[in-house]
DRENSE-735308 format. One record per residue (C-alpha): residue in three letters; y, x, z. Coordinates in steps of 0.05 Angstrom, whole numbers, plus 5000, padded with zeros to 4 digits. Example, Ala and Ser with C-alpha at 12.3 -4.5 7.8 and 13.67 -1.06 7.14 Angstrom:
2
ALA491052465156SER497952735143
***
This chain:
354
MET500050005000LYS504950555018ILE503750904951ILE505050254914GLU511350124954GLN513950814936VAL512350724862ASN515550034861LYS522250334879ILE522850634810LEU519350084770PRO525649674755PHE527850254710PHE521450184669LYS521249434661LYS521849184590PRO527848744575SER526648004585ASP525747594522ILE524446844528ASP522446824455SER516547264474PHE512046704499LYS505246764468ASN500547094517ILE501646814587LEU498947034654VAL499246554713VAL498146874781SER495846524844ASN491447034878THR491646844951GLY488446264989LEU485445604967GLY491445154982ASP496445594947THR491945644886LEU491144884882LEU498644794888SER499445214825THR495044764782PRO500444254763SER504444824732ILE498245084696VAL496844384668SER504144314647LEU503944974610ARG497544804573LYS499744104552SER506744334532PHE504544954494PRO497544854467GLU498245454421ILE499245984476SER493746404507LEU493446244581THR490146724629PHE489346594704LEU489447174753ILE485746894813ASN482647154877LYS475347294862LYS473346884923MET476646264892PHE473946374822PRO467445964830LEU471745354844PHE475645444778ASP470345724732GLY470645284670PHE477645014685GLU479344634621PHE486644864619ILE485245614621ASP483046084565GLY480746664609PHE480846964679ILE482647614712LEU479147664780TYR483447964833SER481448414891SER486248784937GLY486249544941PHE489950094904ILE484550254852ASN483549514836GLN490849454815PHE489649924757LYS483949484734VAL488748894734ILE493949294696SER488749484644GLU486848754635ILE494148544628ARG495449074576SER489148924536ARG491148194532GLU498248384511ILE501247934565ASP508647794551THR510147304607ILE507747284679PHE508546704727LEU507746944798PHE506446264827HIS503646534892SER502647274901ASN503647814953GLY507848434946PRO507949004934GLU501948924887ASP504848364845ILE510948764824PHE506549374812PHE501649044763SER506948604730VAL511649154710LEU506349674694GLY502549134655GLY508349124607ALA510548394612ARG517548244587ASN518447604627ILE516747604701LEU518046974741LYS516446904816THR516646324864THR521246564919ASP526546284965ASN528646974988VAL535647104963ASN535047814988HIS528547964951LYS529048704933PHE526348584863LEU530147954846LYS533648314788ILE527248394749PHE525547654753LEU527647174699ASN529146664754SER533546684815ALA531446504886ASN530045764894ILE533145524959ASP532944784943TYR529344334992LYS523544084951HIS516044064948ASN512444724934ILE509444414871GLU516544274845LYS518644994859LYS513045254816LEU514644754761ASP521845004762LEU519145664734VAL515645304677LYS522144934661PHE525245584638PHE521445484573ASN523244754562PRO516244444569SER515043774535THR510343534591ILE510943594666SER504743444708LYS505243404784LYS497943274801MET493343804827LEU486843864789ILE480344254790PRO475044294735TYR472943594713HIS465543674728PHE467043684803TYR469642974802LYS462642714785LYS458743114836ASN456642874905GLY450242834945PHE450843464986ILE450043025048ILE444142545054LYS448041925073ASN446341295111GLN450340695084ASN451140425154TYR455641005173LYS462741235157TYR463041975142LEU469242295172GLY470443015152ILE474143445202GLN477644105185MET479644385254GLY481445085232SER487145345190GLN489346005161ASP494446055217ALA492845855289TYR499645545301LYS497945005249MET491844775287TRP491444135328PRO488244335395LEU480644315396GLU480543885459ASN484443355422PHE479343335366ILE473843255418LYS477442695455LEU478942345389ALA471642385367ASN469142105434ARG474141545429LEU472041385358GLN464841375380SER466540865434THR468340355380LEU463039925348VAL463440315283LYS458040825267ILE461241485248LYS458442155227PHE463042755238VAL462443265182LEU465243935206LEU468344385152GLY470645105153ALA468445795133THR471046345178ARG467746605241ALA473446315282GLU472345635251GLN464945685264LEU466245805338ILE470945215340SER465744775307TYR460345015355ASN464744845415PHE466244165386GLU458944015375ARG457144245445ALA462643825478ILE461843165440GLU458042615475ASP453642385417LYS451143025387GLU447042655335SER453442425303VAL455443135283ILE453843445215ASN456044165224LEU457044475155CYS462044995178GLY460145655147LYS454145345112SER456845225042LYS459745614984ILE466745504957ASN464045134895GLU459944674941LEU466044454981PRO468343934929ILE461343624930ILE461743565006ILE468643275004ASN466542764951ASP461442515003LEU466842355054ASP470241695069LEU476042085099LEU478142795114LEU482042915178THR485343585172ASN490744075192ASP495144375138THR489444725100GLY486544875033ALA481244345046MET486843835051HIS489444024982LEU482444004953ALA481243304980ILE487943084950ALA485943384882LEU479243004887GLN482742354907VAL478842314972LYS482741985029THR486142445079VAL489842415145SER493543075152LEU497043355213PHE503543735208GLY507944045262PRO510944735248THR510244645173ASP513844105132SER509443595098LYS515043445049ILE514244155023TYR506844295034GLY503643605043PRO500943074995TYR504842984931GLN500442484894ASP496541844907PHE500341674970ASN496041054979PHE490241524994HIS493742035036LYS497141925103VAL501142445142ILE502742515215GLN508842965221VAL512143185285ASP517743685295GLY514044305318SER518644775281PHE521045095346VAL514845545345ASN517145855280VAL522346295315ALA516646755336PRO512747215289LYS506746855260LYS501547215301GLN505247045365ARG506046295352GLY502145815394SER499645105382ASP505244785423GLY508244475361MET501744155338ALA500243925409LEU506143435402ILE501543005358SER498342505405ILE491042285404ASP493541565399GLN497241725335VAL491242045302PHE486441505327GLU490840945299LYS491941285232THR484541465225HIS482540755244GLU487440475192VAL485240925134LEU477840815147GLY479240065145LEU476239945214
***
């Protein structure tokens, strides 16, 4: 990283002049987590529908690729891995494809500047609200400080090229919309997916609240199966503690850490509802048109929450922004704890049609 940071200091002197007429071989970059990648898909769809003649390549985190393999709006992929040596592989791919325009929809520095400039692209656009971004001069766009949904901010980059079509719906490959059956279901039960983890701990509703909510839902006359989602070791521990604490253990289907990324849509298709923090699983359920109840405190649902099919997706938002004054790793769950069990119970009850 330090080597790349040092090299980046001189890269602005080597960047080719921007030329919006050079718009033939396009690279779209969203090489971080699941949610951020999904939030980029409306812009990808808008580019493909507006400019069917262009070559459209997707630089994506290799962990996310199985979920997008065969995506109908993409011509090819570059699989991203972090690390100094891997950046030269990316640069080689960009050069071999003669990429002229790069959309950095969601990417981390310093690597994104490194491979974009050395890849030889004329037009570099990056989603940023940082008016003091040290490389702002090499971007075709300026910082976007408008208060709007993250999907709209990405679309603003596409609008530099006067697209004929703007799509605002997240999508994944079509074949996932027809797949279900990961869970052997009993028609007498409602299947409530629960995503208790999150990329950041401060976005997580307290575990004890999920446990109390589940016990309360079990006390109703409705038969419910709780399907636990997640992947990381931390999420697996949370799911284990949930399963151990809940009164009716037979009601738990613990799939945390037991599925692949390309199996997650099949699981979500089996659900009647996904109850979730601000997570990638939330965005995936939204893309699949599976009902959600999402919980927001420190983050703003009007920026990162549902942006389509509002009849399917309900949000509980409290003002937990006070935790954001601390560095991310030092933030607690105090903001999320402002969401009451009563609020979540009532909204879950409503969406499940109980």
